[in-house]
N, C-alpha and C positions, 0 to 999 in steps of 0.2 A: 876276718882280719884278727890276728892275735893281739893281746893286750899291749905287748911290746911295740908292735907295728903301729897300733893306734897312738901310743904315747909318742913315738918318733914322728908320726905324721902330724900330731898336734904341735910338737916343737918346731917342725919345719914350717907349717903354715903360720904359726905365731911369729917365727923369725922373719918370714917373708913380709908379714904385715908390718913388723917393726922397721925393717929395712926400707919398705915402701914409704912408711910414714916419715922417716927421717932423711931419706936420700932420694926421693922422687924429684923430678924436675920442678913440680909444683911447689913442694916443700922448700926446696933450695931457693927458688925465686921469691917465695913469701919471706924467707929469712932475710933476703937482700933489701926488702922494702919495709921491714917491720920496725915499729917504734912503740914505746911504752904507752902512748896515748890511744892506741887502736883498741877501743872498747866496743865499737859497733861495726860489725863486719857483715857484708852481703856477698853471697856467692850466687851469681846469676847463671841459670841453667845448671842447677846443682845435681841433676841426675839422681843417683841413688845415695848421694850424701857422702861420698868418699872424701872429697875436698873439705866438706864441712867438718868431718872428723879430724882431718889434719889441722884445720884452723883452731878447733876446740882444744886440741892437745897443746897448742902454743899459748893459749890465753889463760891468764890467771883470774881474770874477771871479765865482765861484759857479756855480750850476747852475739852469737853468730846466727845470721838469718840465711836460709837457703830458699830459692824460688825456682820453680820449674813449671812448665805448662803441661806436663804429662802426669795424670793422676796416679798411675801405677808407680812412677818414679818417686812421687811425693810420699806415697805410703811406704815405699822401701827405704827412703831417706829417713823417715821418722823412725822406722824399725831399727835402722843401723845406728841411729844416734839417740836411742830411747832414753837412756839415763840423763843425758844433757837436756832433752826436751822436758822430761819430768822435773828436773832441777831448775828449769827456767833459764838455762844458759843457751838454749837453741830454739829457733823457730823455723819450721818448714812450711812454706806457703805455696799454694798453686795459683798461678797468675801469668799474665802476659809479660814476656821479656821486653817487648817494645813499648809497653805502657806500664811501668812498674807501679804497684799499688802502695807507694811510700811517699811521705812528704819530702819536700826538698831539704837538702842539708841534713840528712838523717844518718849518714854512715861515715866512718873514718877510712875504711878500705872497702873497695869493691873489686871482686875477682871475676873474670870471665875466662874460663878455662875448659869449655866444652864445645862440641860441634854446634850446639844450639845457640850458644852465646857467641855468634860469629863477630869477630873484631872488625870485619869489613862491612858490617851492617851499621850505617850511620845512626839509625834510630836507636839501636841498643846502646851504642856508645854515648849518644846524647842523653839518654835516660840515666846511664851510669853517672854522667857528669852532674845531672840535676840532683840526684839523691845523695851525692857526696857532699860532705861538709867542706867548708873552706880549709885549705891545706890538706885535704884528703887525697888519697892515692888510689889510682886504678892499676891493677895488674891484669893484663890480657895475654892469654897464651893460645897458641894454635899449633897443632902438629903439622909438619910439612915434610915432604919427601926430601931426601938428601940433596937432589939436584935443584931444589926450589928454595934453598935456604936464603938466597940473596934476593930473589925476585919479589917476594911479597912485602919487603921492608918499607918501601916508600908509600904504597897505598895505606898500609896499616898505621904508620906514624902520622900520615897526612890526615886520616880520619879523626884521630885523637886530637890533633892540633886544630882541626876545623871545629870540633866540638867545644874548644876552649881550654884544653889541657896545656900546661906548660911543662918544661923540663922533661920532654918526651925522650925516652931512651929505647933503643931496639937492640936486641941481641938474640943469637941463636944458641940453644943449649940442648944437646942430645936430641936433635931433630925436632926441637920445639922452638917456635918463634915466640919471643917474649917481649912485650911492649909495656912500658910503664909510663905513667904521667901523673901530674899533680894538679889539683884544682887550685887556682891562685886565690890568695886572700884579697878581698874586694877593697879594703881600705886600711889606712894606717891605724885607725882606732881598733878595728878587728884584730889586726896583727898584735897590738899591745895586749888586748884581752886574751888572745891565744897564748902569748908568752907568759903573762901573769898566771893564767890557769895552769899551764904546764909547770911553772916554777913552784906554785903552791902545792900541786899534786906530788911532785918529786920530794919536796921538803916535808910534807906530811908523812910520806913513806919513811924518810930518814928519821923523823921524830918518833914514829911508831916503833921502828927498829931499836932506837936508843932507849925508849921506855921499856921495851921488852928485855933488853940487856940489863938495865938498872934493876928491874923487878927480879930477874934471875939471880943477879949478884946479891941483892938484898935477901932473897930467900936462903941462899947458901950461907951468908953471914949470920942470919938469924938462927939457922939450924946449928951452926958451929957454936954460937953464943949459948944456946940452950944446953948443948952437951957439956959445956964447961960448968 
């Protein structure tokens, strides 16, 4: 292959990767459920780590954890997200999808978007509910044939509701069945704490941005004053 062809091939593959990262059904559905408090994310049945990479590209802070029961997939997922693993922004773990090796209330978002993470498996869905923190979100996706787009809706949503999820929504997008739900807040006290935590976090960010602007303006004025 000539140097020019290699260069064009690299552009094409890189462009396809960017298009997939920004416009894939998974990415578009993550965008719909995303909020700024999602610092702890779990991808169940992560495979070779493609979705883990998509999630990392969206996060400014926090950690994405991927889990799979296939050792070769785990190794590949680590390789595909090596920099994030080294930086401490990503963990790839081998373990059971039906008995997740995580404490309860550990994640803000759990995604199930592979054949292994079957959204009709009640045990997997129950475990996703257990490890989600209060007000956490589940995003479950399954590829379906065009003529099956309406058939699986009731069973999938029912399994999420049986596990305890509320605000369950179901939609089909480009031959993908997408089901989302929320883990309810257990008490009014917890709701107040969650609100206060979010309020403080957002205001700290605004304060940090304001301080940055003040320092920048101060530096400009100081430079101007010295030149005079």
